[in-house]
N, C-alpha and C positions, 0 to 999 in steps of 0.2 A: 504493500500500500504506500510506503514512503517513496517509491519510484513513480507513482502516479502523479498527474498534475495536481498542484496544491490549491488550484482555484476552484471554488464551488460554483456550480451552475446558478444562474439567477434568471428570473422572469421579469421582464420590463413591461409596463403598461402606460397609464396616462402620463402625459407631461404636465408638470406643475410649476406655477409661478406664484410666489408670495411677494407682495409689494407693500412696504410700510411707508405711509405717507404722513407728512407733517403739513398742516395748514398754515399759511402765512397770514395769521390772523390780523395784524395791523393793516395790511394791504386789502384783505378781504372786507374788513369792517369799514374801510374808507370808501367803498363803493356805495353808490346810491341804492336805496332799498329796492327800487324796481329792477335795477341791474342784478343785484344779488338774487332776487326772486326768479328772474329769467334763467340765470345760470344754474340755480338749484334745481329748477324744473327740468332743464336739459340733462344735468348729471343724474338726477333721480330716475329719469326715464331710461337713460343708458344703463344704470345699474339694474333696474327692473328687467331689462332685456337680457343682460348678462346672467342674471340669476336663473334664467331659463336654460342656460347653457353651462351649468356647473361653475358659476362664480358666486362669491359671497363676500360681504363686507363685515368688518368687526371694528367696534370702537375700542381702541387700545388703552390699556392702563399703563401708567408710568410715563417717563420722559422720552421714550424711544420713538414716539410717533403718535399721531391722532387716530389714524384709520389704517387697518390692514385689509388689503384686497387679496383674496385667494382664488386662483383660477386653475381648474382642472380641465385639460383638453386632451384630445386624442393623439396629438403629435406636436412637435415643436413649431411647425408651420402655423398652427392655430394659435399658439402662444404669441408668436411674432405678430400675428394679426391683432390680437388683443392689445399688445404693447404699443402698436402703431396707431390704433384707433383712439386710445385714451387721450393722447396729447391733443387730439382734435377738439376735445371738450374745452369750453372756455374756463371751466373750473381749474383745468391743469395749469393755468397761468398763476394760480394762487395756492398751489401745493408744491412740495418738493419731496422726492423720495429719500427717506432717511436710511432705508436699507431695502434689500430685495434678496430673493433666493430662487434659484433654478434647479429643478431636479425631476426625476421620473419615479413613478410608483415602482417599487422593487420588492420582490419576494425571493428570499434566499432558499435554496434547495439543498441544504447540507445533507439531510438523510437520503434524499433521492440521488444526490451526487455520489455518495459513498456506495450505494447499491449498484448504480449503473457502472461506475468505475471498476468496482470489484468484479461485476459480471463480465465486462469487456476484458479485464485482465485474465480471468479464468478461461476465456475463449482464445487467449493468445493474440488479441487484437492490439496492435501498437498504438499508443497515444498519438492523436493528431493525424493518423492515417485516414484515407478516404472512408474506410469501413467504420472507424472510430467516429469520425465527424458525422457520418450519416446516422449512427445510433444516437449520438448526442442531440442532433437536430430533431430527430423523432421524439426523443424524450421531452425536449423543450416545447415542441408543438403540442404534444399530448397534455402536458402540464398546463400550458397556457390556455388551452381550451377549457380545461377543468376549472381553472382559477380566474376566468375572465371577469366575473363580478368583483373580485378583489383587486384585479389589475386595473379596472376602469370603474372606480367607485363614484357614487354620487357624494357630494359634500354633505356630511351628516347635519341634521337640523338642530343639533345640540346648542345650548345657550352660550357655552364658553369654548374658547380655543386656546391651546398652548402650542407654540411652535419653537423648536430649537434645533440647531445643527450640531453635529457631533463627529468625532473621529474615534477610531479604535486603535490608538497608539499614543504613547506618552514618551516623547523624546526618543533617544536611541536605545534606552534600556528596556522599555516595554513596547515591543512591536508585535502587534497582532499577526502580521503577515509572516513572521518567522515561526509561528506555532504550528505544529503538525495538524492536518485537517481533522483527524479523529478527536484531538483535544479541543479544537475550535467547535466541532459539532457538539460535543458534550456540554461545553460552556453555553452555547447558544440554546441548547435544550433547556438548561437550567434558567437561562434568561427569559425564554419564551414562556416557561411555566408560571413565572411571576405575572407576566402580562395577562395570561389567560385567566388568572384569578380575578382580574378587574374587568372581564369581558362584558359584564352586565351594566357597568357604570361608566366605562370610557371606551371610545372608539379610537383606535390607533392606526395611523397610516404612515408606513415607513417609505421614504423616497431615497433613491440613490443619487448622489451628486458628484461622484468621482469623474473628473474631466469636465464638469459643468459649473461648479462653484468652488468656494474656498474650503469647504469641509467635505467629508466623505458621505455623510448621510444627513437627511433631515427627518425629524420626527414631528408629526402633527397629531395632537391629541384633541378630542372633542368630548365634552361632558356637560351635564346639567349643573353640576356642583364643582366649582374650580378647586375646592379643597382636595378633590380626588387626584388632581395633577401632582400635588405635593406628596400625597401618600404613595402613589404608584412610583414616582421617580425616586423617592427616598428609599422605598423597599428595594428597588432595582439596584441602588447603589451598593447593596451588600452582596450581590451575586458576583462571581469572579470576573466575568467579562467586563462589568462596569467598574468594580473596585480596582482592578489591576490595569485595564487597558483603555477605558473610556475617557475621552476628553471632550468637554462640552463648550459650546459657544454661548452666545447671548440667548436669553429666553424672551419670548414675546407672547403676551397674554391679552386677550380681548373678549368682548361680549358681542354676540351676533346682532346685527342691525339690518332690517330690511330696507327697501327703497324709501318708504315713508319715514322711517326712523332716521335714515341718512339725511333726508331733507330737513327734518327737525333738528338734527345735530348741527347743521350748517346755518340754521336761522337763530340759534341761541344768542 
């Protein structure tokens, strides 16, 4: 097994863009009331339309921004379209992006990978040979079809969101990518068991961002009670994959607002 490829198979699905926006309140309030009203109506209508295509807005807590827009689309082309259309709104002249994150929904296949690699090795099929690649592709296609609802999810209607990026490495001493696959598989099983205990109270969507953004993964959590975010993440800190290898970026928390609430937010 140590001679087999160390890279686990992954399934990729929806393309995801998180946008954190800060309103330039002095410039916004300097507008005439009738101008603000027209701009708010235009922006609210645009948000209502985007909500029908897997976008959502969240009023952010803290100093990192005022609004977080989250977009789930089928491919990067559709995300580019979203990002290009938003600046056409007049409201865009009165906001600035304080942060953003680009990623794709990702499902790791540690268990399936170990099984298919072992099966191919038993058959004497060399890694990365045409026969090997055909078997891997068939496995990915089969798993992708079975997991399609998880790969292309709707944005949960939960009241609160928590988003954060993360790596699984700490400097040069603790590097996840130097650990043998069977050990990584065991640690990920332990890690996943914690998350499953919260399945009824929190919806977790993992996105991969290696090659797309500054961190390796993004984690987006949805729940009715924001306290669940603290409990889940705190408990996960004690499993080995987090305690030894995880490095976390900034956390962004917000409350879901629909198009009408978005209008009200801007007219305060």
